[in-house]
Biotite code that builds the C-alpha atoms (Angstrom):
import biotite.structure as struc

atoms = struc.array([
    struc.Atom([-6.481, 10.461, 12.731], chain_id="A", res_id=1, res_name="MET", atom_name="CA", element="C"),
    struc.Atom([-9.614, 13.174, 11.228], chain_id="A", res_id=2, res_name="ALA", atom_name="CA", element="C"),
    struc.Atom([-9.183, 14.986, 7.971], chain_id="A", res_id=3, res_name="GLY", atom_name="CA", element="C"),
    struc.Atom([-6.358, 12.170, 6.943], chain_id="A", res_id=4, res_name="LYS", atom_name="CA", element="C"),
    struc.Atom([-6.716, 9.059, 4.599], chain_id="A", res_id=5, res_name="PHE", atom_name="CA", element="C"),
    struc.Atom([-4.737, 6.143, 3.985], chain_id="A", res_id=6, res_name="THR", atom_name="CA", element="C"),
    struc.Atom([-4.407, 3.283, 1.240], chain_id="A", res_id=7, res_name="VAL", atom_name="CA", element="C"),
    struc.Atom([-4.925, -0.115, 1.457], chain_id="A", res_id=8, res_name="ASN", atom_name="CA", element="C"),
    struc.Atom([-3.686, -2.506, -1.252], chain_id="A", res_id=9, res_name="LEU", atom_name="CA", element="C"),
    struc.Atom([-5.800, -6.256, -2.272], chain_id="A", res_id=10, res_name="ALA", atom_name="CA", element="C"),
    struc.Atom([-6.166, -9.193, -3.433], chain_id="A", res_id=11, res_name="VAL", atom_name="CA", element="C"),
    struc.Atom([-8.695, -11.500, -3.870], chain_id="A", res_id=12, res_name="TYR", atom_name="CA", element="C"),
    struc.Atom([-7.668, -15.411, -4.530], chain_id="A", res_id=13, res_name="ASN", atom_name="CA", element="C"),
    struc.Atom([-10.675, -17.466, -3.513], chain_id="A", res_id=14, res_name="PRO", atom_name="CA", element="C"),
    struc.Atom([-7.623, -20.481, -3.926], chain_id="A", res_id=15, res_name="ALA", atom_name="CA", element="C"),
    struc.Atom([-6.912, -18.597, -0.556], chain_id="A", res_id=16, res_name="ASP", atom_name="CA", element="C"),
    struc.Atom([-8.967, -15.720, 0.583], chain_id="A", res_id=17, res_name="ALA", atom_name="CA", element="C"),
    struc.Atom([-9.932, -15.368, 3.970], chain_id="A", res_id=18, res_name="ALA", atom_name="CA", element="C"),
    struc.Atom([-14.191, -15.525, 3.168], chain_id="A", res_id=19, res_name="ALA", atom_name="CA", element="C"),
    struc.Atom([-15.738, -16.414, -0.157], chain_id="A", res_id=20, res_name="GLN", atom_name="CA", element="C"),
    struc.Atom([-17.105, -14.084, -2.735], chain_id="A", res_id=21, res_name="VAL", atom_name="CA", element="C"),
    struc.Atom([-18.203, -13.209, -5.700], chain_id="A", res_id=22, res_name="GLU", atom_name="CA", element="C"),
    struc.Atom([-14.872, -12.027, -7.199], chain_id="A", res_id=23, res_name="PRO", atom_name="CA", element="C"),
    struc.Atom([-16.941, -8.823, -7.883], chain_id="A", res_id=24, res_name="GLU", atom_name="CA", element="C"),
    struc.Atom([-17.708, -8.233, -4.710], chain_id="A", res_id=25, res_name="LEU", atom_name="CA", element="C"),
    struc.Atom([-14.795, -8.524, -2.907], chain_id="A", res_id=26, res_name="ALA", atom_name="CA", element="C"),
    struc.Atom([-13.496, -6.556, -0.184], chain_id="A", res_id=27, res_name="LEU", atom_name="CA", element="C"),
    struc.Atom([-10.428, -6.254, 1.259], chain_id="A", res_id=28, res_name="GLU", atom_name="CA", element="C"),
    struc.Atom([-11.043, -8.012, 4.039], chain_id="A", res_id=29, res_name="TYR", atom_name="CA", element="C"),
    struc.Atom([-12.476, -10.790, 2.237], chain_id="A", res_id=30, res_name="HIS", atom_name="CA", element="C"),
    struc.Atom([-8.531, -11.338, 1.259], chain_id="A", res_id=31, res_name="CYS", atom_name="CA", element="C"),
    struc.Atom([-5.757, -13.365, 2.571], chain_id="A", res_id=32, res_name="SER", atom_name="CA", element="C"),
    struc.Atom([-3.495, -11.901, 5.224], chain_id="A", res_id=33, res_name="ALA", atom_name="CA", element="C"),
    struc.Atom([-0.449, -11.988, 2.906], chain_id="A", res_id=34, res_name="ARG", atom_name="CA", element="C"),
    struc.Atom([-2.908, -10.550, -0.485], chain_id="A", res_id=35, res_name="LEU", atom_name="CA", element="C"),
    struc.Atom([-3.581, -6.956, 1.223], chain_id="A", res_id=36, res_name="ARG", atom_name="CA", element="C"),
    struc.Atom([-0.958, -4.296, 2.241], chain_id="A", res_id=37, res_name="GLN", atom_name="CA", element="C"),
    struc.Atom([-0.457, -0.124, 3.461], chain_id="A", res_id=38, res_name="ARG", atom_name="CA", element="C"),
    struc.Atom([1.078, 1.678, 0.335], chain_id="A", res_id=39, res_name="LEU", atom_name="CA", element="C"),
    struc.Atom([2.586, 3.756, 2.877], chain_id="A", res_id=40, res_name="GLY", atom_name="CA", element="C"),
    struc.Atom([4.918, 0.563, 3.702], chain_id="A", res_id=41, res_name="PHE", atom_name="CA", element="C"),
    struc.Atom([6.087, 0.637, 0.070], chain_id="A", res_id=42, res_name="LEU", atom_name="CA", element="C"),
    struc.Atom([6.983, 4.237, -0.067], chain_id="A", res_id=43, res_name="VAL", atom_name="CA", element="C"),
    struc.Atom([10.106, 4.508, 1.013], chain_id="A", res_id=44, res_name="PRO", atom_name="CA", element="C"),
    struc.Atom([10.759, 6.668, 3.771], chain_id="A", res_id=45, res_name="GLY", atom_name="CA", element="C"),
    struc.Atom([13.109, 9.763, 4.574], chain_id="A", res_id=46, res_name="ARG", atom_name="CA", element="C"),
    struc.Atom([15.393, 8.498, 7.475], chain_id="A", res_id=47, res_name="PRO", atom_name="CA", element="C"),
    struc.Atom([14.819, 10.474, 10.262], chain_id="A", res_id=48, res_name="GLY", atom_name="CA", element="C"),
    struc.Atom([17.655, 12.292, 12.774], chain_id="A", res_id=49, res_name="ALA", atom_name="CA", element="C"),
    struc.Atom([17.912, 8.484, 14.891], chain_id="A", res_id=50, res_name="PHE", atom_name="CA", element="C"),
    struc.Atom([18.759, 6.946, 11.264], chain_id="A", res_id=51, res_name="ALA", atom_name="CA", element="C"),
    struc.Atom([22.086, 8.787, 10.573], chain_id="A", res_id=52, res_name="ARG", atom_name="CA", element="C"),
    struc.Atom([23.214, 7.876, 14.219], chain_id="A", res_id=53, res_name="LEU", atom_name="CA", element="C"),
    struc.Atom([25.212, 4.310, 13.347], chain_id="A", res_id=54, res_name="PRO", atom_name="CA", element="C"),
    struc.Atom([24.122, 1.405, 15.400], chain_id="A", res_id=55, res_name="VAL", atom_name="CA", element="C"),
    struc.Atom([20.817, 3.342, 15.712], chain_id="A", res_id=56, res_name="LEU", atom_name="CA", element="C"),
    struc.Atom([20.480, 3.152, 11.983], chain_id="A", res_id=57, res_name="GLY", atom_name="CA", element="C"),
    struc.Atom([20.419, 0.060, 11.692], chain_id="A", res_id=58, res_name="LEU", atom_name="CA", element="C"),
    struc.Atom([17.269, -0.302, 13.025], chain_id="A", res_id=59, res_name="PHE", atom_name="CA", element="C"),
    struc.Atom([14.726, 2.053, 10.292], chain_id="A", res_id=60, res_name="VAL", atom_name="CA", element="C"),
    struc.Atom([11.733, 0.399, 9.690], chain_id="A", res_id=61, res_name="LEU", atom_name="CA", element="C"),
    struc.Atom([9.369, 1.324, 7.147], chain_id="A", res_id=62, res_name="PRO", atom_name="CA", element="C"),
    struc.Atom([6.343, 3.803, 8.574], chain_id="A", res_id=63, res_name="ARG", atom_name="CA", element="C"),
    struc.Atom([3.112, 3.602, 7.500], chain_id="A", res_id=64, res_name="ASP", atom_name="CA", element="C"),
    struc.Atom([2.081, 6.540, 5.619], chain_id="A", res_id=65, res_name="ARG", atom_name="CA", element="C"),
    struc.Atom([-1.242, 8.562, 6.446], chain_id="A", res_id=66, res_name="TRP", atom_name="CA", element="C"),
    struc.Atom([-2.474, 12.198, 4.161], chain_id="A", res_id=67, res_name="TRP", atom_name="CA", element="C"),
    struc.Atom([-4.107, 14.886, 4.518], chain_id="A", res_id=68, res_name="ARG", atom_name="CA", element="C"),
    struc.Atom([-7.410, 14.656, 2.619], chain_id="A", res_id=69, res_name="ALA", atom_name="CA", element="C"),
    struc.Atom([-7.747, 18.300, 0.829], chain_id="A", res_id=70, res_name="GLY", atom_name="CA", element="C"),
    struc.Atom([-5.201, 19.931, -0.488], chain_id="A", res_id=71, res_name="LYS", atom_name="CA", element="C"),
    struc.Atom([-4.742, 19.242, -4.222], chain_id="A", res_id=72, res_name="PRO", atom_name="CA", element="C"),
    struc.Atom([-0.497, 18.721, -3.754], chain_id="A", res_id=73, res_name="GLN", atom_name="CA", element="C"),
    struc.Atom([-1.755, 16.254, -1.117], chain_id="A", res_id=74, res_name="THR", atom_name="CA", element="C"),
    struc.Atom([-3.706, 14.371, -3.072], chain_id="A", res_id=75, res_name="ILE", atom_name="CA", element="C"),
    struc.Atom([-1.203, 14.176, -6.200], chain_id="A", res_id=76, res_name="GLU", atom_name="CA", element="C"),
    struc.Atom([1.908, 12.873, -3.796], chain_id="A", res_id=77, res_name="LYS", atom_name="CA", element="C"),
    struc.Atom([-0.156, 10.177, -2.869], chain_id="A", res_id=78, res_name="ALA", atom_name="CA", element="C"),
    struc.Atom([-1.540, 9.453, -6.304], chain_id="A", res_id=79, res_name="LYS", atom_name="CA", element="C"),
    struc.Atom([1.542, 9.360, -7.062], chain_id="A", res_id=80, res_name="GLU", atom_name="CA", element="C"),
    struc.Atom([2.637, 6.490, -4.860], chain_id="A", res_id=81, res_name="ALA", atom_name="CA", element="C"),
    struc.Atom([-0.019, 4.492, -5.765], chain_id="A", res_id=82, res_name="VAL", atom_name="CA", element="C"),
    struc.Atom([1.434, 4.448, -9.594], chain_id="A", res_id=83, res_name="PHE", atom_name="CA", element="C"),
    struc.Atom([4.973, 4.355, -8.184], chain_id="A", res_id=84, res_name="SER", atom_name="CA", element="C"),
    struc.Atom([4.369, 1.551, -5.531], chain_id="A", res_id=85, res_name="TYR", atom_name="CA", element="C"),
    struc.Atom([1.170, 0.599, -5.395], chain_id="A", res_id=86, res_name="GLY", atom_name="CA", element="C"),
    struc.Atom([0.325, -1.114, -8.322], chain_id="A", res_id=87, res_name="LEU", atom_name="CA", element="C"),
    struc.Atom([3.626, -2.720, -8.970], chain_id="A", res_id=88, res_name="ALA", atom_name="CA", element="C"),
    struc.Atom([2.897, -4.455, -6.183], chain_id="A", res_id=89, res_name="TRP", atom_name="CA", element="C"),
    struc.Atom([-0.804, -5.465, -6.913], chain_id="A", res_id=90, res_name="LEU", atom_name="CA", element="C"),
    struc.Atom([0.778, -6.306, -9.853], chain_id="A", res_id=91, res_name="ASP", atom_name="CA", element="C"),
    struc.Atom([3.641, -9.460, -8.550], chain_id="A", res_id=92, res_name="SER", atom_name="CA", element="C"),
    struc.Atom([1.266, -10.279, -6.379], chain_id="A", res_id=93, res_name="ASN", atom_name="CA", element="C"),
    struc.Atom([-2.040, -11.512, -8.561], chain_id="A", res_id=94, res_name="THR", atom_name="CA", element="C"),
    struc.Atom([-2.018, -14.554, -9.714], chain_id="A", res_id=95, res_name="PRO", atom_name="CA", element="C"),
    struc.Atom([-2.182, -15.433, -13.287], chain_id="A", res_id=96, res_name="ASN", atom_name="CA", element="C"),
    struc.Atom([-2.766, -11.405, -14.114], chain_id="A", res_id=97, res_name="ARG", atom_name="CA", element="C"),
    struc.Atom([-0.568, -9.097, -15.428], chain_id="A", res_id=98, res_name="ALA", atom_name="CA", element="C"),
    struc.Atom([-1.918, -6.001, -15.380], chain_id="A", res_id=99, res_name="MET", atom_name="CA", element="C"),
    struc.Atom([-0.808, -2.829, -17.350], chain_id="A", res_id=100, res_name="GLU", atom_name="CA", element="C"),
    struc.Atom([-0.823, 0.791, -15.325], chain_id="A", res_id=101, res_name="PRO", atom_name="CA", element="C"),
    struc.Atom([-2.161, 4.342, -16.800], chain_id="A", res_id=102, res_name="THR", atom_name="CA", element="C"),
    struc.Atom([-2.151, 7.857, -15.925], chain_id="A", res_id=103, res_name="ARG", atom_name="CA", element="C"),
])
């Protein structure tokens, strides 16, 4: 996976966290498994050739997405995915707090 990156999203909620740490020091793995998500699974994918087949098209599953590092247009696409899908997921999974998306 050299030269590629993915984006992990997580919400730390001390009430159901995998480990108790100061909220400011919480990392993804401290968060409950149900409050962790890969951004790539939130981004709608393009159906592949098999998805057009009548029976197989019913079984198209979301796929994780990895972006190539070092290409400005690819970094921009990843950034757009964070704003379009990641912030909404974080907002809907953050208890008692509304997030204001900024660009």
